[in-house]
C-alpha positions, -999 to 999 in steps of 0.1 A, spaced: 621 -10 -120 593 4 -144 597 41 -150 578 66 -142 554 83 -167 527 109 -169 493 103 -179 481 126 -211 517 140 -214 511 154 -249 482 180 -234 512 186 -206 530 196 -237 505 222 -255 498 235 -224 538 245 -219 538 257 -256 503 277 -249 524 295 -221 549 306 -247 519 317 -267 508 341 -240 542 356 -235 545 363 -271 509 382 -278 518 399 -240 549 413 -259 532 420 -289 501 435 -278 518 458 -258 525 487 -280 484 486 -291 475 496 -254 506 520 -250 499 534 -282 482 569 -271 507 573 -247 531 570 -271 515 590 -304 518 615 -271 554 615 -256 567 605 -292 546 629 -311 531 600 -337 509 608 -362 483 582 -372 507 574 -402 536 577 -385 521 547 -359 514 526 -387 549 524 -393 558 513 -364 531 485 -372 543 477 -402 581 475 -394 568 446 -365 547 427 -393 571 430 -425 599 421 -405 578 390 -392 569 382 -427 601 380 -439 614 362 -405 585 334 -410 601 315 -433 633 315 -420 621 302 -384 605 276 -406 634 268 -422 653 271 -390 632 247 -367 631 218 -393 667 219 -393 681 225 -363 649 210 -341 618 227 -327 636 227 -287 669 245 -295 656 269 -322 624 279 -302 645 291 -270 665 311 -292 641 332 -309 619 328 -275 649 347 -255 655 370 -286 616 389 -287 623 385 -248 656 411 -247 638 433 -280 606 438 -266 626 452 -234 642 474 -258 613 493 -267 622 514 -236 650 527 -247 628 547 -278 631 584 -284 612 586 -312 589 565 -337 619 558 -360 638 542 -332 603 529 -321 602 512 -354 638 491 -350 633 479 -319 596 467 -335 614 453 -363 637 434 -339 604 423 -322 589 409 -353 624 390 -366 624 370 -330 587 361 -329 582 353 -362 591 313 -344 559 309 -327 535 295 -347 562 275 -370 572 260 -337 542 251 -326 523 240 -353 557 214 -357 552 204 -317 516 196 -329 525 171 -355 550 151 -334 529 154 -306 494 140 -315 473 123 -339 453 145 -369 422 137 -354 432 158 -321 453 184 -339 426 209 -344 417 209 -307 450 215 -299 460 241 -320 425 258 -306 444 254 -268 480 266 -287 462 299 -307 438 307 -272 472 314 -256 474 344 -286 442 354 -274 451 350 -236 482 374 -242 464 399 -261 434 400 -234 465 404 -204 483 430 -219 456 458 -217 447 461 -179 488 448 -172 503 478 -198 479 508 -180 490 491 -147 524 502 -156 516 531 -176 498 544 -145 518 534 -114 553 536 -131 559 545 -167 554 530 -203 591 520 -204 582 502 -175 555 487 -194 579 471 -218 603 457 -200 580 439 -178 561 421 -205 594 414 -221 615 402 -191 585 374 -179 590 354 -212 627 351 -196 614 326 -173 595 305 -197 629 300 -218 641 284 -188 612 264 -186 610 249 -227 645 243 -224 642 219 -188 607 202 -199 605 202 -238 613 167 -257 604 150 -287 577 120 -283 612 100 -289 629 112 -268 607 119 -237 609 98 -203 579 105 -193 561 93 -222 542 62 -217 545 30 -243 503 29 -246 504 72 -255 533 68 -279 515 41 -301 483 58 -300 502 91 -312 520 71 -337 489 56 -345 468 83 -352 498 100 -379 498 94 -418 533 82 -434 532 120 -443 539 130 -407 560 102 -398 582 103 -422 620 107 -417 633 120 -450 642 147 -469 650 182 -458 630 210 -463 630 228 -492 611 259 -499 611 254 -532 594 219 -536 569 236 -506 561 264 -530 552 250 -562 522 229 -542 488 237 -551 476 230 -519 503 256 -503 480 282 -522 451 264 -502 463 277 -469 488 309 -483 466 327 -501 434 326 -474 463 335 -445 471 365 -466 433 377 -467 427 370 -432 457 379 -409 450 415 -419 423 412 -396 440 399 -365 464 425 -369 437 453 -371 422 442 -339 456 437 -322 475 470 -332 447 495 -341 413 485 -316 427 507 -288 435 536 -308 403 536 -327 382 538 -297 399 565 -282 404 586 -313 369 575 -330 346 566 -298 364 590 -274 372 566 -244 400 574 -222 431 553 -210 411 537 -179 381 527 -207 408 515 -223 420 489 -195 380 478 -191 369 471 -222 399 465 -244 403 429 -233 372 413 -237 374 409 -276 400 387 -274 385 368 -247 354 362 -277 392 351 -295 396 331 -265 366 312 -271 370 309 -310 406 292 -303 389 264 -284 353 266 -305 368 264 -336 388 234 -321 359 211 -315 339 223 -345 359 198 -371 353 166 -353 317 183 -343 316 185 -378 332 151 -391 303 128 -367 273 153 -381 277 152 -417 301 124 -420 325 145 -440 363 139 -443 392 154 -421 400 183 -447 365 192 -452 357 198 -414 388 223 -419 370 241 -449 338 238 -430 351 262 -395 367 282 -421 334 291 -440 322 299 -406 345 317 -393 345 339 -430 304 337 -428 307 356 -392 331 383 -397 303 406 -409 299 416 -369 331 441 -373 320 450 -407 292 466 -391 310 488 -365 302 518 -385 266 507 -383 260 514 -346 262 546 -323 274 530 -286 309 524 -283 304 490 -261 284 477 -291 315 483 -314 333 462 -282 304 435 -285 307 434 -325 348 433 -325 342 404 -303 321 387 -327 356 398 -353 380 383 -328 356 348 -318 355 344 -360 389 351 -372 402 328 -350 377 300 -356 398 307 -395 432 310 -379 433 279 -363 418 260 -390 445 270 -412 475 265 -388 464 231 -386 456 218 -422 496 224 -428 498 203 -397 475 175 -417 487 183 -453 527 182 -450 552 158 -433 568 165 -400 602 173 -413 586 205 -438 555 216 -416 577 243 -398 590 252 -431 555 255 -451 535 271 -413 567 294 -414 565 302 -458 516 305 -454 527 329 -422 554 352 -446 521 356 -467 499 367 -440 522 389 -426 526 407 -460 483 410 -463 490 422 -428 517 451 -438 500 460 -468 466 465 -450 485 484 -418 498 508 -444 461 513 -458 445 516 -424 476 541 -415 471 565 -452 432 568 -452 416 560 -412 422 599 -412 403 608 -444 377 576 -455 373 565 -416 381 527 -401 345 518 -414 352 509 -450 385 491 -437 364 468 -413 344 462 -440 374 449 -466 381 427 -438 352 405 -441 357 404 -479 388 389 -474 376 364 -455 353 347 -481 376 353 -508 400 333 -484 373 303 -476 370 305 -510 404 299 -523 405 272 -495 378 252 -510 390 250 -545 427 249 -537 426 224 -510 415 185 -513 417 150 -492 435 134 -526 459 161 -518 462 142 -487 470 111 -499 497 121 -524 512 138 -500 511 104 -480 523 87 -509 550 108 -518 568 106 -480 562 71 -481 582 67 -511 610 92 -502 615 69 -465 616 38 -489 645 55 -514 662 67 -481 661 35 -463 680 22 -498 
């Protein structure tokens, strides 16, 4: 009897991961929306709020390479479920905070557990997608970050106005527990999934290089860090991540304190930049194949062209200080979130292009560590300087960071490195068989 299969199963798998990403970012975005309420209720200054923000970012930075190593070691199914359960509980515990230090502790716990989201997502994409479709798959995965951030303002404000701020954290954390059950039931690798057709399995495998489906070797932080191509991803991540964390953690507080919006206006407008970010995820994902078609460039070059496009568009938030209207400021933030997500998706996809399946989680985790290290430092700078020099010079810095990051990516990542990685993976596989 012929077994039943699901057509295009790989796209259902990315949909499942995207839902997990939505819950991940819904939880982490709740703090920014609740910030105007929490700064009053817990008597937090802007600088103390920055300490709470950086507690998450610093712990996230520390945990990313650990999460990547765990996922490469125990497998993406079990590893991701453990981390997702942890972030659900950590976010719910936010409701017990009575001061900014206790809130910072719970925020740090959330950072430790949420750090697995992109190492897990990129590892699954490297397993389930041929190289030519990975940028599109990553775009859909990255869309979940924006959808989660987009849902947070109306949902959290509703919870605060209808119940209290504590309930907002319980709700946004608790829904992730449902997803953990779905993940454990429905996710399997292509080799194990009973609903994957032979035709789709062959299509996926045919589109992966030797570096991607080589079974050789254990993940090694040292080996990844020694490679030039890693720094072509890690340094741009360090320079790009401050923008996304600034948009996610500071826009509501900025709009209240500088642009004098109230909580209801935040609920009405603060989600719009993240809708633009969704478009950036999708457009960035489809841009790479279009660049290949239009310019006849290589896969790696197309990723770098996407990064460059996003860096140029970061002029949007750099000009926020030039407009008087709060609605014009929101529009320029939309340009920034769109731009950042095109950059982010391309950098994530590069990791799956030039690292093998046995180390892509580790490489993504390490680059994420550098990204959140940059975000942590910049958040502390925002907390220290926003009250004196204002936000506007800091928004200009975000554009400059991304321009430098694009230059670094062009200098350090090349097509030859991809070929070298595939050759090394093939040699390792042959030595293991021998």
